[in-house]
Structure formats: C-alpha cells, structure tokens
FIKEMAR-872825 format. One line per 4 residues: number of its first residue (from 1); their letters; for each residue y, z, x of N, C-alpha, C. Coordinates in nm, 2 decimals, padded with zeros to 4 digits, always signed. Layout:
N
NUM = A = Y Z X Y Z X Y Z X; ... .
This chain:
258
1 = XXXX = +06.14 +04.67 +06.15 +06.19 +04.75 +06.07 +06.18 +04.67 +05.92; +06.16 +04.75 +05.84 +06.06 +04.70 +05.67 +06.22 +04.66 +05.59; +06.21 +04.53 +05.54 +06.36 +04.45 +05.51 +06.38 +04.52 +05.38; +06.32 +04.55 +05.28 +06.32 +04.63 +05.22 +06.23 +04.79 +05.19 .
5 = XXXX = +06.30 +04.89 +05.11 +06.24 +05.02 +05.14 +06.25 +05.01 +04.99; +06.10 +05.15 +04.93 +06.10 +05.20 +04.83 +06.16 +05.33 +04.80; +06.25 +05.36 +04.69 +06.33 +05.49 +04.67 +06.30 +05.55 +04.61; +06.24 +05.70 +04.57 +06.16 +05.76 +04.44 +06.26 +05.89 +04.45 .
9 = XXXX = +06.25 +05.95 +04.34 +06.27 +06.10 +04.34 +06.18 +06.14 +04.27; +06.19 +06.30 +04.30 +06.07 +06.42 +04.23 +06.18 +06.45 +04.22; +06.16 +06.55 +04.07 +06.23 +06.61 +03.99 +06.16 +06.77 +03.97; +06.22 +06.88 +04.00 +06.13 +07.00 +04.02 +06.21 +07.10 +03.93 .
13 = XXXX = +06.06 +07.18 +03.85 +06.12 +07.28 +03.75 +06.06 +07.29 +03.59; +05.98 +07.43 +03.60 +05.96 +07.42 +03.42 +06.08 +07.39 +03.38; +06.18 +07.43 +03.42 +06.26 +07.50 +03.31 +06.34 +07.32 +03.23; +06.29 +07.24 +03.33 +06.31 +07.08 +03.29 +06.23 +07.07 +03.21 .
17 = XXXX = +06.15 +07.03 +03.22 +06.00 +07.03 +03.14 +06.03 +07.10 +02.99; +06.01 +07.29 +03.01 +06.05 +07.31 +02.89 +06.18 +07.24 +02.78; +06.23 +07.20 +02.83 +06.41 +07.16 +02.81 +06.50 +07.28 +02.78; +06.45 +07.38 +02.89 +06.58 +07.49 +02.85 +06.71 +07.44 +02.96 .
21 = XXXX = +06.71 +07.34 +03.05 +06.80 +07.30 +03.11 +06.76 +07.11 +03.06; +06.85 +07.05 +03.10 +06.86 +06.93 +03.13 +06.89 +06.88 +03.28; +06.81 +06.78 +03.32 +06.83 +06.70 +03.43 +06.93 +06.63 +03.47; +06.96 +06.66 +03.60 +07.11 +06.63 +03.61 +07.11 +06.54 +03.75 .
25 = XXXX = +07.00 +06.49 +03.78 +06.92 +06.46 +03.91 +06.88 +06.29 +03.88; +06.89 +06.24 +03.79 +06.78 +06.14 +03.79 +06.92 +06.04 +03.85; +07.01 +06.02 +03.73 +07.13 +05.93 +03.72 +07.20 +05.95 +03.85; +07.23 +06.06 +03.89 +07.31 +06.07 +04.01 +07.20 +06.02 +04.13 .
29 = XXXX = +07.11 +06.03 +04.12 +07.06 +05.94 +04.27 +07.05 +05.81 +04.25; +07.01 +05.77 +04.12 +07.05 +05.62 +04.08 +07.13 +05.58 +04.11; +07.29 +05.66 +04.11 +07.41 +05.62 +04.12 +07.47 +05.56 +04.29; +07.39 +05.73 +04.35 +07.45 +05.71 +04.50 +07.33 +05.60 +04.56 .
33 = XXXX = +07.24 +05.53 +04.50 +07.19 +05.44 +04.55 +07.19 +05.32 +04.52; +07.24 +05.31 +04.38 +07.30 +05.15 +04.34 +07.46 +05.16 +04.42; +07.54 +05.26 +04.45 +07.66 +05.22 +04.52 +07.65 +05.16 +04.68; +07.52 +05.15 +04.69 +07.48 +05.12 +04.84 +07.38 +05.00 +04.85 .
37 = XXXX = +07.37 +04.95 +04.74 +07.35 +04.79 +04.70 +07.18 +04.85 +04.69; +07.15 +04.95 +04.66 +06.99 +04.98 +04.65 +06.94 +05.08 +04.53; +06.83 +05.02 +04.49 +06.76 +05.08 +04.37 +06.66 +05.19 +04.36; +06.67 +05.26 +04.27 +06.56 +05.36 +04.28 +06.45 +05.32 +04.19 .
41 = XXXX = +06.35 +05.32 +04.25 +06.16 +05.25 +04.22 +06.08 +05.33 +04.11; +06.15 +05.47 +04.13 +06.08 +05.54 +04.04 +06.12 +05.67 +04.02; +06.04 +05.78 +03.95 +06.14 +05.93 +03.96 +05.98 +06.00 +03.89; +05.97 +06.12 +03.92 +05.86 +06.16 +03.86 +05.95 +06.31 +03.82 .
45 = XXXX = +05.89 +06.39 +03.65 +05.90 +06.48 +03.66 +05.80 +06.58 +03.70; +05.82 +06.67 +03.76 +05.71 +06.80 +03.78 +05.74 +06.94 +03.76; +05.63 +07.02 +03.67 +05.67 +07.17 +03.70 +05.64 +07.23 +03.83; +05.66 +07.38 +03.79 +05.65 +07.45 +04.00 +05.53 +07.48 +03.97 .
49 = XXXX = +05.40 +07.40 +03.97 +05.27 +07.36 +04.03 +05.28 +07.35 +04.15; +05.19 +07.43 +04.25 +05.18 +07.40 +04.40 +05.09 +07.26 +04.41; +04.98 +07.27 +04.35 +04.87 +07.20 +04.38 +04.92 +07.06 +04.33; +04.96 +07.03 +04.20 +05.02 +06.94 +04.16 +05.13 +06.88 +04.24 .
53 = XXXX = +05.26 +06.94 +04.28 +05.33 +06.93 +04.36 +05.29 +06.85 +04.51; +05.18 +06.96 +04.54 +05.14 +06.90 +04.71 +05.04 +06.74 +04.67; +04.94 +06.71 +04.56 +04.93 +06.59 +04.53 +04.99 +06.52 +04.54; +05.14 +06.49 +04.48 +05.21 +06.42 +04.42 +05.28 +06.41 +04.60 .
57 = XXXX = +05.29 +06.47 +04.64 +05.40 +06.47 +04.79 +05.26 +06.37 +04.86; +05.16 +06.42 +04.89 +05.04 +06.34 +04.97 +05.02 +06.19 +04.89; +05.07 +06.18 +04.77 +05.03 +06.05 +04.73 +05.18 +05.92 +04.81; +05.29 +06.01 +04.80 +05.44 +05.90 +04.80 +05.43 +05.94 +04.96 .
61 = XXXX = +05.37 +06.02 +04.99 +05.40 +06.01 +05.22 +05.29 +05.91 +05.22; +05.18 +05.87 +05.17 +05.07 +05.78 +05.20 +05.14 +05.66 +05.18; +05.21 +05.62 +05.06 +05.28 +05.50 +05.02 +05.35 +05.43 +05.11; +05.46 +05.60 +05.18 +05.55 +05.54 +05.28 +05.68 +05.50 +05.22 .
65 = XXXX = +05.70 +05.58 +05.09 +05.85 +05.54 +05.02 +05.94 +05.69 +05.09; +06.03 +05.69 +05.07 +06.14 +05.72 +05.07 +06.22 +05.82 +04.99; +06.16 +05.94 +04.95 +06.17 +06.04 +04.82 +06.25 +06.15 +04.85; +06.33 +06.19 +04.75 +06.42 +06.29 +04.74 +06.38 +06.38 +04.65 .
69 = XXXX = +06.31 +06.52 +04.67 +06.28 +06.64 +04.60 +06.39 +06.73 +04.57; +06.42 +06.71 +04.42 +06.51 +06.82 +04.43 +06.45 +06.97 +04.35; +06.46 +07.03 +04.39 +06.46 +07.19 +04.37 +06.33 +07.26 +04.44; +06.33 +07.41 +04.38 +06.19 +07.48 +04.42 +06.19 +07.49 +04.59 .
73 = XXXX = +06.28 +07.50 +04.63 +06.29 +07.55 +04.80 +06.35 +07.67 +04.81; +06.36 +07.76 +04.73 +06.42 +07.88 +04.72 +06.33 +07.98 +04.81; +06.36 +08.12 +04.77 +06.23 +08.23 +04.84 +06.15 +08.31 +04.75; +06.19 +08.24 +04.63 +06.13 +08.35 +04.46 +05.99 +08.30 +04.44 .
77 = XXXX = +05.93 +08.35 +04.43 +05.77 +08.34 +04.32 +05.78 +08.20 +04.28; +05.81 +08.16 +04.17 +05.86 +08.06 +04.15 +05.90 +07.91 +04.19; +05.89 +07.96 +04.34 +05.92 +07.80 +04.42 +05.79 +07.78 +04.50; +05.74 +07.66 +04.49 +05.64 +07.63 +04.53 +05.68 +07.50 +04.62 .
81 = XXXX = +05.78 +07.43 +04.63 +05.78 +07.30 +04.70 +05.81 +07.33 +04.86; +05.84 +07.42 +04.91 +05.84 +07.39 +05.07 +05.66 +07.43 +05.08; +05.58 +07.52 +05.04 +05.46 +07.54 +05.04 +05.43 +07.42 +05.00; +05.38 +07.37 +04.91 +05.35 +07.20 +04.83 +05.33 +07.10 +04.91 .
85 = XXXX = +05.44 +07.12 +05.03 +05.50 +07.02 +05.14 +05.35 +07.02 +05.22; +05.36 +07.15 +05.29 +05.31 +07.19 +05.40 +05.16 +07.16 +05.35; +05.12 +07.19 +05.22 +04.98 +07.12 +05.17 +04.96 +07.05 +05.23; +05.04 +06.96 +05.18 +05.04 +06.79 +05.16 +05.03 +06.73 +05.31 .
89 = XXXX = +05.11 +06.79 +05.37 +05.12 +06.73 +05.54 +04.95 +06.82 +05.61; +04.91 +06.92 +05.55 +04.81 +06.96 +05.66 +04.91 +07.02 +05.73; +04.98 +07.11 +05.72 +05.01 +07.21 +05.87 +05.07 +07.31 +05.76; +05.14 +07.38 +05.88 +05.16 +07.53 +05.86 +05.28 +07.52 +05.81 .
93 = XXXX = +05.38 +07.64 +05.75 +05.48 +07.67 +05.77 +05.57 +07.75 +05.89; +05.64 +07.67 +05.94 +05.73 +07.74 +06.10 +05.83 +07.77 +06.03; +05.94 +07.92 +06.06 +06.08 +07.93 +06.09 +06.18 +07.88 +06.17; +06.26 +07.75 +06.12 +06.32 +07.67 +06.18 +06.43 +07.71 +06.31 .
97 = XXXX = +06.44 +07.71 +06.42 +06.55 +07.74 +06.51 +06.67 +07.71 +06.44; +06.70 +07.53 +06.40 +06.81 +07.52 +06.36 +06.82 +07.56 +06.21; +06.79 +07.62 +06.13 +06.81 +07.67 +06.01 +06.86 +07.83 +06.03; +06.79 +07.90 +06.10 +06.83 +08.02 +06.17 +07.00 +07.99 +06.18 .
101 = XXXX = +07.02 +07.94 +06.29 +07.20 +07.90 +06.31 +07.27 +07.89 +06.21; +07.24 +07.82 +06.09 +07.29 +07.80 +06.01 +07.30 +07.89 +05.87; +07.18 +07.95 +05.85 +07.18 +08.11 +05.77 +07.25 +08.18 +05.85; +07.24 +08.20 +05.99 +07.33 +08.36 +06.08 +07.49 +08.29 +06.07 .
105 = XXXX = +07.51 +08.15 +06.05 +07.68 +08.14 +06.04 +07.69 +08.21 +05.85; +07.59 +08.12 +05.77 +07.67 +08.18 +05.69 +07.66 +08.33 +05.59; +07.52 +08.39 +05.64 +07.52 +08.54 +05.56 +07.55 +08.61 +05.70; +07.62 +08.60 +05.80 +07.68 +08.69 +05.90 +07.81 +08.67 +05.89 .
109 = XXXX = +07.81 +08.52 +05.95 +07.91 +08.53 +06.03 +08.03 +08.46 +05.88; +07.99 +08.41 +05.81 +08.08 +08.40 +05.66 +08.10 +08.48 +05.53; +08.01 +08.58 +05.52 +07.98 +08.66 +05.46 +07.94 +08.84 +05.52; +07.95 +08.83 +05.61 +07.99 +08.90 +05.71 +07.85 +09.06 +05.68 .
113 = XXXX = +07.74 +08.99 +05.66 +07.63 +09.09 +05.57 +07.51 +09.09 +05.69; +07.39 +09.08 +05.65 +07.28 +09.07 +05.74 +07.19 +08.91 +05.71; +07.11 +08.89 +05.78 +07.02 +08.81 +05.80 +06.88 +08.91 +05.77; +06.85 +08.89 +05.64 +06.75 +09.01 +05.59 +06.59 +08.88 +05.60 .
117 = XXXX = +06.49 +08.96 +05.61 +06.36 +08.90 +05.59 +06.41 +08.80 +05.49; +06.39 +08.84 +05.38 +06.39 +08.72 +05.27 +06.48 +08.63 +05.31; +06.61 +08.64 +05.34 +06.65 +08.52 +05.42 +06.66 +08.45 +05.52; +06.56 +08.53 +05.58 +06.52 +08.46 +05.68 +06.40 +08.33 +05.61 .
121 = XXXX = +06.34 +08.38 +05.53 +06.25 +08.28 +05.44 +06.28 +08.15 +05.42; +06.45 +08.13 +05.38 +06.47 +08.05 +05.31 +06.45 +07.90 +05.43; +06.47 +07.97 +05.59 +06.45 +07.89 +05.71 +06.33 +07.85 +05.74; +06.23 +07.90 +05.66 +06.12 +07.84 +05.67 +06.07 +07.70 +05.60 .
125 = XXXX = +06.00 +07.58 +05.74 +05.97 +07.46 +05.65 +05.83 +07.42 +05.73; +05.76 +07.33 +05.64 +05.68 +07.28 +05.72 +05.71 +07.23 +05.88; +05.60 +07.25 +05.96 +05.58 +07.24 +06.09 +05.64 +07.07 +06.13; +05.70 +07.09 +06.19 +05.77 +06.91 +06.25 +05.92 +06.88 +06.18 .
129 = XXXX = +05.95 +06.98 +06.04 +06.03 +06.90 +05.97 +06.17 +06.95 +06.03; +06.27 +06.86 +05.99 +06.41 +06.91 +06.03 +06.49 +06.94 +05.90; +06.63 +07.01 +05.95 +06.68 +07.04 +05.81 +06.79 +06.94 +05.77; +06.82 +06.97 +05.69 +06.92 +06.90 +05.60 +07.07 +06.96 +05.58 .
133 = XXXX = +07.14 +06.93 +05.61 +07.26 +07.00 +05.61 +07.34 +07.06 +05.47; +07.36 +07.19 +05.44 +07.41 +07.20 +05.31 +07.56 +07.22 +05.32; +07.65 +07.15 +05.26 +07.79 +07.17 +05.30 +07.85 +07.24 +05.20; +07.80 +07.31 +05.08 +07.82 +07.41 +04.99 +07.81 +07.53 +05.06 .
137 = XXXX = +07.66 +07.55 +05.09 +07.69 +07.72 +05.14 +07.58 +07.74 +05.27; +07.57 +07.61 +05.31 +07.49 +07.60 +05.45 +07.32 +07.67 +05.48; +07.29 +07.69 +05.36 +07.14 +07.72 +05.30 +07.09 +07.56 +05.33; +07.03 +07.57 +05.42 +06.99 +07.41 +05.45 +06.83 +07.36 +05.41 .
141 = XXXX = +06.88 +07.26 +05.34 +06.70 +07.16 +05.27 +06.62 +07.12 +05.41; +06.51 +07.02 +05.41 +06.45 +07.01 +05.49 +06.36 +06.90 +05.48; +06.39 +06.79 +05.57 +06.29 +06.64 +05.60 +06.19 +06.61 +05.72; +06.08 +06.58 +05.63 +05.98 +06.52 +05.72 +05.91 +06.40 +05.61 .
145 = XXXX = +05.84 +06.31 +05.70 +05.81 +06.19 +05.68 +05.87 +06.14 +05.59; +06.00 +06.11 +05.63 +06.09 +06.04 +05.53 +06.08 +06.05 +05.35; +06.09 +06.22 +05.41 +06.11 +06.30 +05.21 +06.22 +06.42 +05.24; +06.31 +06.39 +05.14 +06.46 +06.54 +05.16 +06.42 +06.63 +05.06 .
149 = XXXX = +06.42 +06.74 +05.12 +06.39 +06.83 +04.99 +06.52 +06.93 +04.99; +06.58 +06.91 +04.87 +06.69 +06.95 +04.90 +06.67 +07.05 +04.76; +06.80 +07.14 +04.70 +06.78 +07.23 +04.61 +06.79 +07.20 +04.50; +06.76 +07.29 +04.36 +06.79 +07.23 +04.21 +06.94 +07.19 +04.17 .
153 = XXXX = +07.04 +07.24 +04.25 +07.18 +07.26 +04.22 +07.25 +07.12 +04.27; +07.23 +07.07 +04.16 +07.34 +06.92 +04.19 +07.44 +06.94 +04.23; +07.54 +07.06 +04.27 +07.67 +07.05 +04.33 +07.61 +07.05 +04.49; +07.51 +07.10 +04.55 +07.41 +07.09 +04.65 +07.33 +06.95 +04.66 .
157 = XXXX = +07.25 +06.96 +04.57 +07.14 +06.83 +04.61 +07.23 +06.72 +04.67; +07.32 +06.67 +04.58 +07.37 +06.52 +04.53 +07.45 +06.48 +04.70; +07.51 +06.59 +04.72 +07.60 +06.53 +04.88 +07.51 +06.58 +04.99; +07.36 +06.62 +04.96 +07.27 +06.61 +05.09 +07.18 +06.51 +05.05 .
161 = XXXX = +07.19 +06.43 +04.98 +07.11 +06.31 +05.00 +07.20 +06.21 +05.04; +07.31 +06.18 +04.96 +07.44 +06.11 +05.02 +07.42 +06.13 +05.15; +07.43 +06.23 +05.27 +07.44 +06.23 +05.38 +07.26 +06.17 +05.40; +07.19 +06.21 +05.38 +07.04 +06.14 +05.41 +07.06 +05.95 +05.42 .
165 = XXXX = +07.11 +05.94 +05.28 +07.11 +05.78 +05.30 +07.18 +05.70 +05.39; +07.35 +05.81 +05.41 +07.46 +05.73 +05.52 +07.39 +05.75 +05.63; +07.29 +05.85 +05.66 +07.26 +05.90 +05.84 +07.14 +05.77 +05.85; +07.05 +05.75 +05.78 +06.92 +05.73 +05.83 +06.92 +05.57 +05.72 .
169 = XXXX = +06.97 +05.55 +05.62 +06.90 +05.42 +05.59 +07.07 +05.30 +05.57; +07.16 +05.27 +05.65 +07.28 +05.26 +05.64 +07.20 +05.08 +05.68; +07.15 +05.11 +05.75 +07.13 +04.93 +05.79 +07.01 +04.87 +05.68; +06.97 +04.93 +05.58 +06.97 +04.88 +05.40 +07.01 +04.84 +05.38 .
173 = XXXX = +07.17 +04.91 +05.35 +07.25 +04.88 +05.26 +07.28 +04.75 +05.19; +07.33 +04.75 +05.12 +07.35 +04.59 +05.08 +07.51 +04.60 +05.08; +07.58 +04.48 +05.16 +07.73 +04.49 +05.14 +07.73 +04.41 +04.95; +07.73 +04.36 +04.93 +07.73 +04.31 +04.78 +07.63 +04.40 +04.64 .
177 = XXXX = +07.68 +04.42 +04.59 +07.61 +04.51 +04.50 +07.51 +04.44 +04.42; +07.42 +04.52 +04.35 +07.28 +04.41 +04.32 +07.37 +04.37 +04.15; +07.32 +04.28 +04.09 +07.42 +04.21 +03.99 +07.27 +04.21 +03.86; +07.27 +04.23 +03.73 +07.15 +04.24 +03.68 +07.21 +04.07 +03.56 .
181 = XXXX = +07.16 +03.99 +03.56 +07.14 +03.90 +03.42 +07.08 +03.91 +03.34; +07.07 +03.84 +03.18 +06.95 +03.81 +03.12 +07.00 +03.73 +02.99; +06.93 +03.64 +02.93 +06.90 +03.58 +02.84 +06.84 +03.65 +02.72; +06.89 +03.65 +02.59 +06.88 +03.69 +02.50 +06.83 +03.50 +02.42 .
185 = XXXX = +06.66 +03.59 +02.40 +06.59 +03.42 +02.37 +06.52 +03.47 +02.20; +06.56 +03.34 +02.13 +06.51 +03.39 +01.97 +06.44 +03.24 +01.94; +06.38 +03.27 +01.81 +06.26 +03.11 +01.75 +06.15 +03.16 +01.81; +06.10 +03.08 +01.69 +05.95 +03.10 +01.72 +05.85 +03.09 +01.81 .
189 = XXXX = +05.89 +02.99 +01.98 +05.84 +03.03 +02.07 +05.87 +03.10 +02.17; +05.99 +03.23 +02.12 +05.99 +03.32 +02.24 +05.94 +03.48 +02.22; +05.77 +03.40 +02.31 +05.70 +03.54 +02.24 +05.69 +03.53 +02.45; +05.64 +03.67 +02.48 +05.61 +03.70 +02.62 +05.49 +03.60 +02.66 .
193 = XXXX = +05.43 +03.60 +02.61 +05.25 +03.55 +02.60 +05.25 +03.42 +02.67; +05.40 +03.37 +02.58 +05.42 +03.18 +02.62 +05.48 +03.18 +02.74; +05.56 +03.26 +02.73 +05.62 +03.26 +02.88 +05.58 +03.33 +03.00; +05.46 +03.35 +03.00 +05.43 +03.43 +03.14 +05.40 +03.37 +03.23 .
197 = XXXX = +05.38 +03.18 +03.20 +05.37 +03.12 +03.36 +05.50 +03.13 +03.40; +05.64 +03.09 +03.33 +05.73 +03.09 +03.39 +05.82 +03.24 +03.41; +05.73 +03.34 +03.38 +05.78 +03.41 +03.48 +05.74 +03.47 +03.59; +05.60 +03.41 +03.59 +05.49 +03.43 +03.72 +05.56 +03.31 +03.83 .
201 = XXXX = +05.62 +03.18 +03.81 +05.65 +03.17 +03.86 +05.83 +03.17 +03.94; +05.87 +03.27 +03.87 +06.01 +03.32 +03.89 +05.95 +03.49 +03.98; +05.88 +03.50 +03.98 +05.85 +03.63 +04.04 +05.79 +03.58 +04.16; +05.73 +03.44 +04.19 +05.64 +03.37 +04.33 +05.79 +03.32 +04.41 .
205 = XXXX = +05.89 +03.24 +04.31 +06.01 +03.18 +04.42 +06.10 +03.26 +04.43; +06.12 +03.39 +04.36 +06.26 +03.52 +04.43 +06.15 +03.68 +04.42; +06.08 +03.67 +04.52 +06.02 +03.78 +04.54 +06.14 +03.88 +04.57; +06.24 +03.91 +04.63 +06.32 +03.99 +04.64 +06.40 +04.04 +04.50 .
209 = XXXX = +06.35 +03.97 +04.38 +06.42 +03.97 +04.27 +06.35 +04.08 +04.19; +06.43 +04.16 +04.07 +06.33 +04.22 +04.00 +06.34 +04.14 +03.85; +06.18 +04.08 +03.80 +06.24 +04.03 +03.65 +06.21 +04.13 +03.61; +06.27 +04.12 +03.42 +06.23 +04.26 +03.33 +06.19 +04.14 +03.20 .
213 = XXXX = +06.14 +04.14 +03.16 +06.12 +04.16 +02.97 +06.11 +04.22 +02.89; +06.18 +04.23 +02.78 +06.22 +04.36 +02.70 +06.22 +04.37 +02.56; +06.10 +04.29 +02.45 +06.11 +04.25 +02.33 +06.17 +04.36 +02.27; +06.24 +04.30 +02.13 +06.30 +04.40 +02.04 +06.27 +04.35 +01.90 .
217 = XXXX = +06.26 +04.45 +01.84 +06.19 +04.44 +01.69 +06.31 +04.51 +01.60; +06.33 +04.41 +01.49 +06.39 +04.48 +01.38 +06.31 +04.53 +01.24; +06.25 +04.66 +01.29 +06.15 +04.69 +01.21 +06.02 +04.61 +01.27; +05.91 +04.55 +01.14 +05.84 +04.47 +01.18 +05.87 +04.35 +01.24 .
221 = XXXX = +06.02 +04.28 +01.20 +06.02 +04.15 +01.26 +06.05 +04.16 +01.42; +06.08 +04.05 +01.48 +06.03 +04.04 +01.61 +06.21 +03.99 +01.62; +06.29 +04.02 +01.68 +06.46 +04.04 +01.67 +06.45 +03.89 +01.82; +06.46 +03.99 +01.92 +06.49 +03.87 +02.02 +06.42 +03.92 +02.13 .
225 = XXXX = +06.38 +03.84 +02.27 +06.33 +03.90 +02.39 +06.41 +03.90 +02.49; +06.46 +03.95 +02.57 +06.55 +03.98 +02.67 +06.48 +03.97 +02.80; +06.54 +03.87 +02.87 +06.48 +03.80 +02.97 +06.55 +03.78 +03.09; +06.53 +03.86 +03.21 +06.64 +03.86 +03.29 +06.62 +03.90 +03.43 .
229 = XXXX = +06.67 +03.89 +03.58 +06.62 +03.93 +03.65 +06.76 +04.04 +03.76; +06.73 +04.11 +03.82 +06.85 +04.18 +03.93 +06.80 +04.18 +04.06; +06.91 +04.09 +04.11 +06.93 +04.11 +04.27 +07.08 +04.11 +04.29; +07.04 +04.06 +04.45 +07.16 +03.94 +04.53 +07.20 +03.85 +04.44 .
233 = XXXX = +07.37 +03.85 +04.41 +07.42 +03.73 +04.30 +07.37 +03.60 +04.35; +07.37 +03.56 +04.41 +07.33 +03.43 +04.49 +07.18 +03.40 +04.46; +07.12 +03.46 +04.44 +06.96 +03.46 +04.41 +06.96 +03.51 +04.26; +07.03 +03.56 +04.19 +07.01 +03.58 +04.06 +07.10 +03.48 +03.99 .
237 = XXXX = +07.18 +03.36 +04.02 +07.26 +03.27 +03.95 +07.14 +03.18 +03.94; +07.07 +03.15 +04.06 +06.95 +03.02 +04.13 +06.85 +03.07 +04.01; +06.79 +03.20 +04.00 +06.66 +03.21 +03.89 +06.71 +03.18 +03.79; +06.83 +03.21 +03.73 +06.86 +03.20 +03.58 +06.87 +03.06 +03.54 .
241 = XXXX = +06.97 +03.00 +03.59 +06.93 +02.85 +03.64 +06.77 +02.81 +03.58; +06.69 +02.83 +03.67 +06.57 +02.74 +03.67 +06.52 +02.85 +03.55; +06.55 +02.94 +03.52 +06.47 +02.98 +03.34 +06.55 +02.94 +03.21; +06.67 +02.90 +03.23 +06.73 +02.84 +03.12 +06.72 +02.69 +03.11 .
245 = XXXX = +06.66 +02.63 +03.24 +06.61 +02.47 +03.21 +06.49 +02.51 +03.16; +06.36 +02.61 +03.15 +06.25 +02.62 +03.16 +06.28 +02.62 +02.96; +06.30 +02.74 +02.92 +06.33 +02.81 +02.80 +06.40 +02.68 +02.73; +06.52 +02.61 +02.80 +06.59 +02.49 +02.69 +06.45 +02.40 +02.67 .
249 = XXXX = +06.40 +02.36 +02.76 +06.26 +02.26 +02.75 +06.16 +02.27 +02.67; +06.13 +02.41 +02.65 +06.06 +02.45 +02.55 +06.13 +02.51 +02.39; +06.23 +02.46 +02.35 +06.29 +02.46 +02.24 +06.33 +02.56 +02.21; +06.37 +02.68 +02.28 +06.38 +02.84 +02.30 +06.56 +02.81 +02.27 .
253 = XXXX = +06.61 +02.91 +02.15 +06.69 +02.93 +02.15 +06.73 +03.06 +02.22; +06.86 +03.06 +02.34 +06.92 +03.11 +02.40 +07.07 +03.14 +02.46; +07.10 +03.29 +02.46 +07.23 +03.31 +02.47 +07.27 +03.41 +02.59; +07.33 +03.43 +02.63 +07.37 +03.53 +02.73 +07.38 +03.67 +02.70 .
257 = XX = +07.30 +03.74 +02.71 +07.36 +03.91 +02.70 +07.45 +03.97 +02.79; +07.53 +04.02 +02.71 +07.67 +04.11 +02.68 +07.60 +04.21 +02.85 .
C-alpha cells in the first residue's frame, strides 16, 4: 500500500467558468480532507466539453491519483461527464443493476412514480464502475479507478465524497492533523535565489513535508519572504529549527508568522 496518496478534484460546469455560479466544492473538499489529516494536491475547473474532460480523466487515471469529480453526471444534453469517463477508459456505458435498485427505490418506492427510460439513463455508467450511494435522493454517482463521480449539487456531492473517504481511505488518515508553520524573513539577504540551497536541503531531509516560499511586495519594494513547511507537527518543528539556524547564520532577520 502506498504510504501517501495524491488527492485531486475536477469541478465541472460551464456555469462556473462563466461566473453564473460560484464554486462550492473546492473549499469543502479541502476541508473534508484536512479533517482526516489529508491534503488536496490539485484542482481543475473544466467546462462541459466531452473531449477535454476525457483527456483530463485519462491523465489523472494514468497518474494513479484519487480524484473527486463534481458535476455533469445527469441525463441532459449538456451533461458529458459519464460519457467522458467511458472515453477515458476505452469502454462503453452499461446500466448498473445496483443503480437500478436505487432508482426504483426512489422513483417507484418513495415517489410512487415510474422508472422511465430517461430516469434509467441516470444508472448508466462506464463498464465496471460501482455506485456511490446518494443520501439525499438515492440517485447514485459512480466510481472507477479511484475516480469518484458525484453530482454538482453540493448537498449531495459532499456527503458522497465523505463516504468515499471514510470507506476506502481510512488507512491513510492521520490521527494528528497537518500543521503549517512559517517565518517572515526580511533584510538584504532574504532572497529566494540565495536560499535555494537551504530549501533543497529541507526538501531532501523531510520528504513528507510540503515546503513553501512566498515573496511579498509593497508596491515595487520587497516587503518580506514567507518561508515555511506543512506536515506532521514533530517533523514541522524539526524542519523549522533547521531553517531558523540557517537563516540566522546568514544574517537574515526573522519572525514567526502569526
């Protein structure tokens, strides 16, 4: 089992890219991961374009990332996500017996209606996919190759993502949450170029930490350089002490970032 996993998110919808709707997924997914000691490594915003979506899924599947995809799994002409996933996998769409059972429970059992042909299309997923239960209206999402496809509605998508995390990734949860600490460096020597050897040393010595370096400007003048790390507390403290010793030896003024 891999020690660490890379988690990504694909947020889909022309309405988000046009500004008609604001994204409600990025912050929520990051928070769900952080609550479990995990971190979101990347996020992509894509429109309702089947070819572009297929290429994005093809790349992330090849990389072995864990991906949460929000939006575009309905049955209207502007929903392309399920078809794009089949293209990425090189398979066809199949109607899932598991999904049909959920759809019957919803539309016949709960609503007293019919499972029409249009509604049955909601249970057509890439061959080999499994369902993701939907606690709101029982219309499921689907999962394949550690890609979890959920609706665009946040009230449905976020519990479904939480279910996937708790069901499949509990061994990767950290009991202690990740922490982040940083120094604000100032003075003539507080340049990223001059600190590259130190940064490279920290990255090599602490491969499980995430190092970051963020220059800050006040107009055209350099204000300070924020240098720090994120990870488990004990390693963060050790790395920050190494950084403190090194910048002090270089005559760089430092203070803790609040």
